[in-house]
Structure formats: C-alpha cells, structure tokens
N, C-alpha and C positions, 0 to 999 in steps of 0.2 A: 903776357902770353901764357897760355895754358901749357901744362906738361903732359905729354902723351903717357897713357896709362902703364906702359911697360918701360918707362924711363927714357925713351927716345925723345928727340925734338918733336914738336907738334907736327903731325903728318900733314901732307898736302892732299888735295882731292881734285880729281879731274873727271868730269862727265863728258863722254863722247856720245852724242845723241843723234841717231839717224831718224828718218821719217818714213812712215808707211811701210813697215817691214814685219813679216811673220818669220817663220823658222826656215828661211831660204839660205842657210849657212851650213858650212861643212861640219861645225860642231853639233849640228842637229841631223846629220846624215845626208845633207844635200850639198854635193860638191860641184854643182853646175857653174858656180862663180869661183874664180880664182881670187882668194882673199888671204894672202900670206901674212899681212899685218894683223888682221883680226884673229887668224888662226894662232899666231904666236901669243897674242894676248890671252887667248883661251888656254894655251899650254902653261902660261905663267900664272893663271888665276883659276877661278871657279866658274864653271858653266852652269847656269841655272836653267833647269829644264821646265820649270813651272813659275815663270815670272809673269805677272798680270798687271795690265792697266785697268783702273776702275771705269774707264770710258774709252770706246773704240774710235775716238776722234781727238785731234791735237790739242785745242785750247783747254777743254775740260781736263784732259789728262795732265797738262802742264800745271794747271791750278792745284792739282793734287800733289805733284812733285814739289812745288815750291812751299806748300803749307803743311804737308803731312796729313791732310784732311780729305774726305771724300767730296767729290763735286756736288753730290746731293746734299751734303751738309753745308757747303759753302753757298750753294745756289748758283753754281757755275755749270750745271749739267746740260743746259740748252745751248747748242752750238751757235756761235756768232750772235750771242746776246749783247756783247759789248763791242763797241766800235769807237776807237780812240778819237777819230775825227768827227764823230757825230755831234751835232749841236744838242743842247738840252731839249728833251722830249721829242727828238727826231724819231720818226716811225720806221721800224724795221719792216721792209717789204715782205720778208719771209713769213712773218707771223702777225702783222698789223698791230704790234705792241711797240712801245718805245724801246729804244736801246737802253741798256742799264748796266751798271756795275753792281754785282750782288752785294747785299748787306747781310752777312752771316749773323746768326744769333749768338754763336759761341765765340769766345776769344780766339782770334786768329793772328798769326804773325808769320811773315815770310822768314823761313828758317835761316837764311843767309844773314839776317840781322843779328842772330845769336853768334854766328861766326865772326862777324865784323866787330861785335862788342868786345871780343877778347883779342882783337888785333889781326884777324885774317883779312887778306886782300881778296875780294870777291869780284870775279869778272864774268860777264855773260856775252858770248859771241854767237848769235846776235839777236835772238828772238825774245820778246817779252809778251808773248801771246798766251795770256793766262785767263782769257775771257772775263777779266776784271782789271781795275786800275792797278798798276804796279806800284809797290811801295818805293818812294824816292830814296829809302834807306837800304834797299836790298843789295845794291851793287856799288862798288867803287868805280867800275866801268861797265857800261852796257852799250856795245857798238860792235861793228865789224872789225874795229881795231883793238878791241879789248883782248888783253893777254896777260898771263902771269908775269911776263918779263917786264911789265911796267911797274911792278911793286918795288918796295924798298928792299935793300939787300937782306937776305936771310929771313924775310917775312914769309910766314906760311900763307898758303893760298887755297882758294876753292875756285875752280874755273870750269865753265860750261862752254863747249863748242857744239853748235847745232849744224848738222849737215843736211842739205836739201837735195842732194844728188839722186836720192831714191824716192822722192815725193811722187805722189800719184800723177801730177801734171807732167813729170819727166817721162812718163810712159806714153801718154797720148800726144805729147808734143813731139815725140820722136818721128822723124821723117825718113829714116833709113829703110831701104828695101833689102830684105835679107834673101839670100839664095835658098833654093829648095833644100839643098843639103844642110844648111844651117838650121832650117826650121825642122827638118826630120830628126835632128839630134836633140831637140829641146825636151827636157823632162816635163811631161804634162800630167797633172793629176787626172786620174781616170774619170772623174765626174765632169771634167770640162769636155765640151764637144770637140771633135777632131776638126779643127779649123785653123787655117794659116794665120788669120787675123789674131786669134787667141795666142797661137804659138809665137807670133811676132811680139805681142805684149809681154809674154813671159820671158822671151829672150832679151828684150830691152831691159826688163827689170834686173835680170842677172848681170847685164853689162853695166847698169847703173850701180849695182852693188860693188862691182869691181872699181868703179870710179870712187865710190865711198871709201873703199879699202885704201886706195892711194892717198886720199885726203887724210884719213886717220893715221896713215904711216908718217905723213909730214909732221903732225902734232906729236906723235910718240917719239920721233927722232929729235924734235926740238927738246922734248923733256929729257931724253937721254943725253943730248949735247950739253944741257945745263946740269948734268949729274943729279937729276931729281927723280929718276925713274924708280929707284929702290924705295924712296920715302914718300911715294905718292900712291894713294888709293885711286884706282881707275875703274870707272863703271862705263861699260859700253852697252847701250840698249836702244830700242826703238820706242817712239812715242805711242804707237799702237800698231795694229795689224796691217797686213799688206795692202797694196793699192788696187786690188781686184774686187769685182762684185762678190758679195758674201764674205768679204774680208773686212776692210775698213768700213766703219759705221755699223758693224754687226757685233752682236753680243756672243756669237759663236767663237770657238777657240781661235779661229783664223783672224778674228778682229781684236781680241783682247789678250791673247797669249803672245808674248813678245820675246825676241832674242835678248839675252842678258848675260854678260860676263863681268865679274868683279875680280880685279887684280888687287889682292890685299898686300900689305907691306910685310906680312909674315910669310916668307917663302914656303913654309911647310903647309900652308892652307891652299891646296890646289885640288883639281879634279872635277867631278861631276856631282851635282846634287839635285834631288827631286823635291826638296823642301819648297813649300809654297811661299811666294813673295809677292807683295803688292806695292804699287807706286806710293801708297801712303806710308810705306815703311822706309823709303829712301831717306827722308829728312831725319827721322829719329836715328837711323843707322849712322849717318854722317856725324851727328852730334855725339852719339855714343862713342864712335871711334876717336873723336877729338876730345873726349872726356869732358863734355859740356852738359850740364843739367839746366833745364829751363822750367819756369813756373807754369807756362801754358801747356796743357796736355796735347799730345797728338792722338789721332785716331789710329795711326800706324804703330808698329812695334819694331824695334831694332832687330836686324838679322846679322849684326856684327858678331860672328862666331856663335850665333844662337839660332835655334829653330823654335820660334814662339807662335807660329801661326797654324791654326787648324782649318781655317776657311778663307777663301778669297771671294770678294763680292764685286759686282760690276753692274752698271746701269746704262741704258740707252733712253733718250728722250727725243728732243727736237734736233734734227740735223738740217740746218738751213730751212728748207720749206716743208719738210715732212716731220711729223711727230709720231712716235710709237714707244710708249712706256713699256720697257722690258727690264727685268731684273734677273740676276743670276747669282748662284752660290756654287762654289766647288770645294770639295774636300779631297783627300788623297787620290781617290779613283773616280768619283762620280761628280756630275754637275747637274744642277736643276735650274731650269729657266722658267720664269713666271711671265706670262703675257697678259698685260692689263686689258688690252683691246683684242678680242678674238674675232672681230668682224672685218678686219682688214688684213691684207697680206703682210708677210714679213718684208717683202720687197717694197721699198718706198722710192719713187722716182726722185733723183737728185740731178738737176740739170748739169752740174759740174761733171758728174760721173759719166754722163751720156756721151762725152767726147771720146771715150775710150773704145777701141775696136771691140774688145771683149764684151762690153755692155751692149754695143750695137748688135753683135752676133746673137747674144742671149735674147735680146728683145725680139729680134726677127724670128728666131726659132720658137720662142714662146707664142708669138702671134700665129705661127703655123702649127702649134701644138706638137712640136717635134723635140721637146726637151726631155732629158732623162728625169727620173723621179727626183733626183737630188736637187736640181734647179726648178723643176716644175712645182715642187713643194714650196720653194722659196717664193714663187710667183702665185701660189694658191690664193684664192679669194678670201680665205679665212685661216685661222690657226687655232690649235688647241690652247687651253689655259696653261698647261704645263708641258714641259719637255724634259726628259731625263736621259742622260748619256753617260756611258762609261768612258770618259775622255782619256783615261790612262791607256786605253786600247783603241779607242775610236776618236782619233784626233779631229777628223772632219765631221763628226757628229752626224753620221749617216743613219744610225740605228737608234731610233727613239724607243726607250724602254718603259715609257710611262704607263702603258697598259699591261705590262708584264707583272703578275702578282708576286713573282719571285723577288722583286725589288721594292715592294710596298714599304717595308721597314726603312730602307734607305731614303725613299721619297719623303716619308713623313718626318724623318729626322732633319733632312735638309730643308724642308718646308718650314719647320719650326724655327730654325736658325735664320733663314732668309727673312721671314716676317718680323722676327725680333730686330734684325738689322734695319729693315725698312722703317720700323717704328722709331728707331733711334736716329734715323736720318731726317733732319729737320724739314727739308723741302722736297723730299723724294716722292711723297705720296699725294701731291696736289698738282693741279694744273699750273702752267706758267703764269697765267693771269692772276690766279688766286695767290700764288707766291708773291707776285709784285704787290698785290693789295696788302699782304702781311708785312712786306719790307718797307714800303713807301706810302706816302699820302696819296690822295687821289690825283694830285698834280704831278706826281712822280718827281717831286723836288728832292734833290740830294741833301740829306741832313748835314748841318754844319757842326763843327766841333767848337767847344768853348775856348776862349782865348787863354793861352798859357800865362803864367805869372812868373816874372823875373825878380829874383831877390838878389840885390847887390850888397856886397860888403868889401872890406879891405882885402880879403883873400881871393875874391873872384865872384862868380855869379852862379846862383842856383836856379834851376828851372823847375817849376811846378806845372805839370801838364793840365790839371783840372779836368781830365777826361779818363774814363775807364778804358782798359784794353787798347791803349793808344801808344804807338811808337813815337819817340821824340828824337829829333836830331838838330844839329846846329852846324854852321860853317861861317868862316870869315867872308867878308863881302866879295872878294875876288876868287874864292875857291869854287871848284865845280862839284866835288863830291861832298856829301853830307857826312858829318861825324855822328856816330850813334851816341846818344846821351843816356847815361844810367842814373837811376834815382840817387839823389844826394851828392852827385858829382859836382865839383867846383870847376867851372870852365873859365878860361882866361883868354878871351879873344884878342887878336893882334890889333884889330881895327873895328869898324862897324861890322855888325854880324846879323845873321838871320837864324830864326828858329822855325823848324818844320814839325808839324804833327800829322800822323797818318793812322787811320783806322779803316780797314776795308769797308766799302760802301758809303763812306763819308767824304765830304769835300776836303781835299788836301788843304791844310792851313799853313801859310807861310807868313811870318811876322818879322819885320825888320826892326833892329834896335841900333841905337847909337852907343858907341863905347863911352 
C-alpha cells in the first residue's frame, strides 16, 4: 500500500457525478434550487469556476475521465459509436457505419488499474458508458450495489457514484403541471422566449437538482458515519452541460463548462478558484494525490495544489444522427471556436431532444421567424469559420468579437495553439469513416492479442504478456474480480485459474490454466 505524501495513510477518493448540468448551483450565483449538501461540500472544499469537459455529451466525456486522454486521441469522440449489445459488424442506423470500440494509437490504460495495482478498492456505481469496451481490470465492483463498504477493513478506496436525477430525459419525462405563480418565479435567462413551456422545463430542472442534492447527502452521510470524511478527496461535477437546447451537445460554455467542487483532505485548501481545469486532468490528479507514478503518459496534468494549465480544449463531432466538427480553445479570458463546416447551421436536429417542451417552442418560433438574435443565429443556415468570445465576461457567448480588429492578436494566438492541439490529436481531423479505415481492416474485424506465456517454477507462476501496452490480470477459478498482474510478479493460485489480457480496441483475451 502506498504512503500518502504528507505522511498520512493513503487517502480515499470519492467522485459524485451528476448528469447534464451547467452552472445552476448557488456556488455559481444561482440559488433557485435548495442544495444544502452540495453547498456544504463547497464550503469544505474548492469551487472551480472554470472546469471543462472536452466533449459536451456523456460517453466521450467519460472516456476522457477514465483515461486522462482526449476523446479525439482515443477515437471516442463520435457519440454512440460503441454499443455493448451489438453483434460484430452490426450497422449503426445513425451513420450507416458499423458499431466499433475505438483502437487508439497511443498507449492507453484505465487509471483505476494503477490504483488497484497498489491495493486500492475501486468501485463504480453504476455506469460504464465510455463509448468503448471497459477494461475488465478497471473495477473491483461495477454495479448498482458497488460500494466502498464492501472492501477489506482499512483498505483505501476509489469510488464513483453516478446520479441520473438531472438527466435530460428527467426534464421531458416530467408530467407535473405547475401553477402560474410557480412559473412566474422561475429564473429565466433573458435569451429564452417568455413561454410557460420553457419555464416549466427550467423549474423541473431545478427540482431535479434538489433530488440530486438529497442523493448526494445520503452518500456523504454514509462517509461520515464510517469516519472517512476527513481522509477522503471528494469531487462533485457534471459529465457535461445542461439539458437544454444550446447547452448539451454544444461547444459553447453552456455545453462544456461544468460545476465542479473538490474537497481536499487538507482543510486549509478551500475557497474559489478561476484556474482552468479539464477532465483529462482528473486521472493524473488522483494518482498525484495518491503518490502514484505511472509509465504511460497522460494528456492531462495534475491540479492537485497546482495550477499547470494555460488552455482548455474541446471538440464536437457526431451526436447520434448529426455530425458537425467544431473545435474550441479557451485561455484565461477568451475563447476561440473553429467551425469546419460553414455551410450548415450550428443547430442539428436530434430526435431525442425534440421531446422537450423547450425545443418544441424554439422550433415553432423559428418556423415563424420570431426568435431573438441569440437563437436565430443558432438556427442560421450557415456559420462563420471562427467565433471569438470574452467568456470571462460573456458566459452565454452572445457577443462574437471575431471581426473586431482590437482582438486580432488574441485571435491569432489562440488559433495557433488550437491548430497545434488539433495536429496532435490522432483522430480529430478526419472523418469517422476514414478513422475506421485507419483503425481496422476493411472487414472491421477486431484485432486479437497474442497468447500470454506462463512460466512455472517451485516458487509460483510468472506471466509474460507477449503484447505491447496491454494490461494483464488473473483470478482463481471461483473469484469474480480480477487481480492486477505486475511485471515479474510471482502468483500462487489456490486452484485452477484464468489470465486476462486487455488493450483498448482489441478483443479481450481470457485463457484458463490448470494448477
């Protein structure tokens, strides 16, 4: 077991992940929802004003969280590319291409494997939605029953709890009819039309946030009941932006800038910070705080008591049935957006989103040409190549500065760094079909790994992987969780056992052995 860097026992880690939320919380100035548990967490920790997901939709953003890599590097940036239940070469109706699990060019590892290697108990409750095959070595438990309480006594843990109370579907599935008085008191952004249907959606979202707060309170109270609160790093954040049009699936701030609170175990580290943080930074931050060094590099950097990031990047590509390649870069005050296709609107119809009252209202007003400039620009038949916003002052990105000569120097500097990042991103600058051609053969067959070699002697068994960048695990015949295998480790199985090999994009290999 590792020793924490300031001499304490190895710290615990708890991620509290909500879905589909922007800055609708009191720590960001919006007190429409009553959230005493999240508010207390904010008082005990650090509120990050500028935390970003690299993708404004769930599965690509989770792939970044679990690997510390950008979705465009992984090849997970197209939403719903992977479907666990799909048969080999099954065709995705959204894009007429086969479903696939991306095969990255760079060495990739789920970072929880690093934690498990040194004895951490890692649990996931309950999503494995990474837009790629999950490593069988990532978790000790991954289910709705997964909990740190199932670990061995005094074992350090990393636990994820995912809450879906605030998901987009929880807005349009709501059947409650609100009173006129309730709707009049809803805080409505001034760019939204004055419509009761929209106010109803907004109010539902605030009520869902209150449900979320109650659920988070249960977990935190369990942590305190176990006397673990003080020695546990707690991250609260959303997987991407809010459930409304021009929020989720959008590269604007409302889609990629998310609420984030980190409660560190050093009680002196509290307050508010404007430092830039990206999801690619979460994995290296956890390993840094646990004093773990690994041989595989991350694209992210640790923000554990550090401020190492000058820019944050994000990408949009295919969301279900619509594709629109957009890229963005933000520095301390300004943000530049690059639009690859200028001949189509920013708005892309998504059948799932059409079920929401707000979207129906916007569609209707657009057809009647009665929208404000804010949303009429969203529906506009084309768009400029670049957009520039002073997002530190213009959160909703209403004032495009791209044609203002005063900001030409800022535009050119951001453009330079954005294009450098795009060049470094392995799969970010090509079409989805071209990407698949570079990853797989024409038959889309999933590549196989070489068989491992087992070396037996009087002291135990050695495993040789015979594969590059491959995670190795083993377990006794009747065990459920895999043990992480480290190079040159001698294992001594109790009975017949199995070996598993995993590399993203390859077929998982499981080999049984007799003792």
